[in-house]
C-alpha positions in Angstrom: 85.5 58.8 103.7 83.4 59.4 100.7 81.9 62.6 99.1 79.8 65.0 101.2 77.2 67.4 98.8 77.2 71.1 100.1 73.8 72.8 99.1 74.3 75.8 101.4 77.5 78.1 101.0 77.2 78.9 104.9 77.8 75.3 105.7 80.3 75.2 108.7 82.0 72.2 107.5 83.4 74.1 104.3 84.4 77.3 106.3 88.1 77.0 105.4 87.2 77.1 101.7 84.7 80.3 102.2 85.8 83.7 101.0 88.9 83.6 103.9 92.0 85.5 103.3 95.0 83.6 103.4 96.0 85.4 106.9 92.6 84.4 108.2 93.5 80.9 107.4 96.5 81.0 109.7 96.5 80.7 113.5 96.2 84.2 114.8 98.4 82.9 117.8 101.3 81.5 115.6 101.5 82.7 111.9 103.2 79.5 111.2 100.3 77.0 111.8 96.8 76.7 110.5 96.1 75.9 106.9 96.8 77.0 103.3 94.9 76.2 100.1 96.5 74.6 97.2 94.8 75.0 94.2 94.5 72.7 90.9 94.9 69.0 90.5 98.7 69.4 89.6 99.9 71.7 92.5 97.8 69.2 95.0 99.5 66.3 93.6 103.0 68.3 94.1 101.9 68.8 97.8 101.0 65.4 98.5 104.2 64.3 96.9 106.1 66.3 99.5 104.1 64.5 102.2 101.8 67.3 103.2 98.6 66.6 105.2 95.4 67.2 103.5 92.5 68.4 105.4 89.7 68.8 103.2 89.1 69.0 99.0 86.2 71.1 97.5 85.6 69.8 94.1 83.2 70.3 91.3 81.3 67.6 90.6 82.6 66.8 87.1 86.0 66.2 88.7 85.2 63.8 91.0 85.8 61.0 88.5 87.8 63.1 86.3 90.8 65.5 87.2 90.6 64.8 90.7 90.1 61.1 90.8 93.8 60.2 91.6 93.9 62.9 94.0 91.0 61.5 95.8 92.4 57.9 96.0 95.5 59.1 97.6 93.5 60.7 100.3 90.9 58.1 101.5 90.5 59.7 105.0 90.2 63.3 103.8 86.4 64.2 103.3 85.7 65.4 99.7 82.9 68.3 99.5 81.0 68.9 96.1 78.2 71.2 94.8 77.2 73.0 91.5 79.6 75.4 90.0 77.3 78.4 91.6 77.3 76.6 95.0 81.3 76.8 94.8 81.5 80.4 93.5 79.2 81.4 96.6 81.4 79.4 98.9 84.7 80.8 97.7 83.9 84.1 96.1 85.2 83.4 92.7 84.8 81.0 89.8 86.9 78.1 90.0 89.3 77.9 87.2 90.6 74.6 87.9 87.8 73.1 89.7 89.5 71.8 92.5 90.7 73.4 95.9 92.6 71.3 98.8 92.9 72.9 102.1 96.5 71.4 103.6 97.8 71.6 107.0 100.7 74.3 107.1 104.1 72.3 108.0 106.3 73.6 110.8 109.0 76.1 109.6 112.5 74.7 109.7 115.4 76.0 111.7 118.0 78.2 109.4 120.5 76.0 110.7 118.8 72.9 109.2 118.3 74.6 105.7 122.1 75.8 105.8 123.5 72.7 106.8 124.1 71.1 103.4 123.2 74.0 101.3 125.4 76.1 98.8 123.4 78.4 97.4 120.3 80.2 99.3 118.3 83.1 98.4 117.1 85.8 100.7 114.2 87.6 100.1 113.7 91.0 101.6 110.4 92.8 101.9 109.0 90.9 98.5 105.4 91.2 99.1 104.0 90.5 95.7 102.4 86.9 95.5 103.2 86.7 91.9 106.9 87.7 92.2 107.1 85.0 95.3 105.8 82.1 93.2 108.1 82.8 90.4 111.1 83.1 92.2 110.6 79.7 94.0 109.7 78.1 90.8 113.1 79.4 89.6 115.0 78.6 92.9 113.8 74.9 92.6 114.3 74.5 88.9 117.8 76.2 88.9 119.5 74.7 91.7 118.9 77.2 94.9 119.1 75.1 98.0 116.9 76.9 100.4 114.7 80.2 100.6 115.2 82.5 103.4 112.5 85.3 103.9 112.6 88.2 106.3 109.6 88.8 108.7 107.8 91.5 106.2 107.9 89.4 102.8 104.7 87.9 101.8 103.7 84.2 102.7 104.8 81.7 100.4 101.8 79.5 101.1 99.6 82.3 99.8 97.0 80.7 97.3 98.3 82.8 94.7 102.0 82.3 95.3 101.2 78.3 95.7 99.6 78.9 92.2 102.1 80.5 90.4 104.7 78.5 91.4 103.1 75.4 90.1 103.9 73.7 93.7 107.6 74.7 93.8 107.0 75.9 97.3 106.9 72.4 98.2 109.7 71.5 96.7 112.4 73.7 98.2 112.9 74.3 102.1 112.2 77.9 103.3 112.1 79.5 106.6 112.0 83.2 108.2 114.7 85.1 110.0 113.6 87.8 112.3 116.4 90.6 112.3 119.8 90.4 110.8 119.9 87.4 108.7 123.3 88.3 107.0 125.0 88.0 110.3 123.2 84.7 110.8 124.2 83.3 107.7 127.6 84.4 107.8 127.7 82.4 111.3 126.7 79.5 109.3 129.3 79.7 106.8 127.7 82.2 103.9 129.3 85.1 102.0 126.1 87.3 101.3 125.2 88.7 97.6 123.5 92.0 97.6 121.8 92.3 93.9 122.0 96.0 93.3 123.2 98.7 90.8 126.0 100.4 92.4 129.5 102.3 91.6 130.8 99.3 93.6 128.9 96.6 92.1 130.8 93.7 90.5 129.4 91.8 87.3 127.4 88.8 88.1 130.1 86.5 85.9 132.8 87.7 88.2 134.9 84.6 88.6 135.2 85.8 92.5 131.8 84.8 92.8 132.0 81.3 91.4 134.8 80.8 93.5 132.6 81.1 96.8 131.7 77.7 98.0 128.6 79.4 99.7 126.5 82.0 98.9 123.2 83.6 100.1 122.0 85.9 97.1 119.8 88.7 98.5 116.8 90.1 96.3 115.0 93.1 97.3 111.3 94.4 96.8 110.1 95.7 93.4 111.0 99.2 92.8 112.7 100.4 96.0 115.3 97.3 96.1 117.3 96.5 98.9 117.7 99.0 101.7 120.8 101.0 101.9 122.0 99.2 105.0 121.4 96.1 103.8 123.6 96.8 100.7 126.4 98.3 102.7 126.2 95.0 105.1 126.7 92.5 102.3 130.1 90.8 101.4 129.4 91.5 97.7 127.2 93.8 95.6 126.5 92.4 92.1 124.9 93.8 89.1 123.4 92.3 86.1 124.7 94.5 83.0 121.7 96.3 81.3 121.6 97.4 77.7 119.3 100.3 76.1 119.4 102.1 79.0 117.0 100.0 80.8 117.9 100.3 84.5 116.5 97.4 86.3 114.6 94.1 85.5 111.3 92.8 87.5 112.6 91.0 90.8 111.7 87.7 89.7 113.1 87.8 86.2 116.6 89.2 88.1 116.3 86.3 90.5 116.2 83.8 87.7 119.2 85.3 86.2 121.3 85.1 89.3 120.5 81.7 90.0 121.3 80.7 86.8 124.6 82.3 86.8 125.6 81.7 90.3 124.6 78.0 90.5 126.9 77.2 87.5 
């Protein structure tokens, strides 16, 4: 489609990049529609490899024949907007660290049944709202053999710009969806035992052979600080702990998730 030079930060053609929050980029009537922003050439390439649909590219001039050249060649029908670094900063509200942004169409969410059909190990993210943690958990899940991710309705969006960046595009490599309401009950009907990660008197060690003998497990991770609600812990088939030393009482949820994934997918 060619390169379009932008001289005015209020140009309506680049409104999708213009200081919008991630919530504003989603369709207000249906939060699972709309667009999201992928940042940096590496992340954009991962998204394209996952067959996601580009809508527009915003790129510093020096990257058109540099870091973004291969990306642009893969999307010949997608408009490429460019301008000076100062103009791009006015558009986005911050100075681009990687020089390339791509607006992409949000894919439809699969049904839980689709994700669970062939899965052996899932992770459930309950109320986790920190985008850095979400991105880190997705990266570990993709790397360590988790087959899918389930989020409750109040967990933050995995396609948030920072979550996508922190995950290095891993949010495009592993299927995910949301479940509204009793996800434990739904997952049980789909053949999974649930594992609540929590330190309680009845917690079993994460290395317990009982866990490894289970053919299908859903690992439930709670929000940073508060952890899982008591009701969710009581409702789980297993309550599991990671042994602590030196009077340390807990780990960051992303670190705990990585340990759980490595141990429970072996």
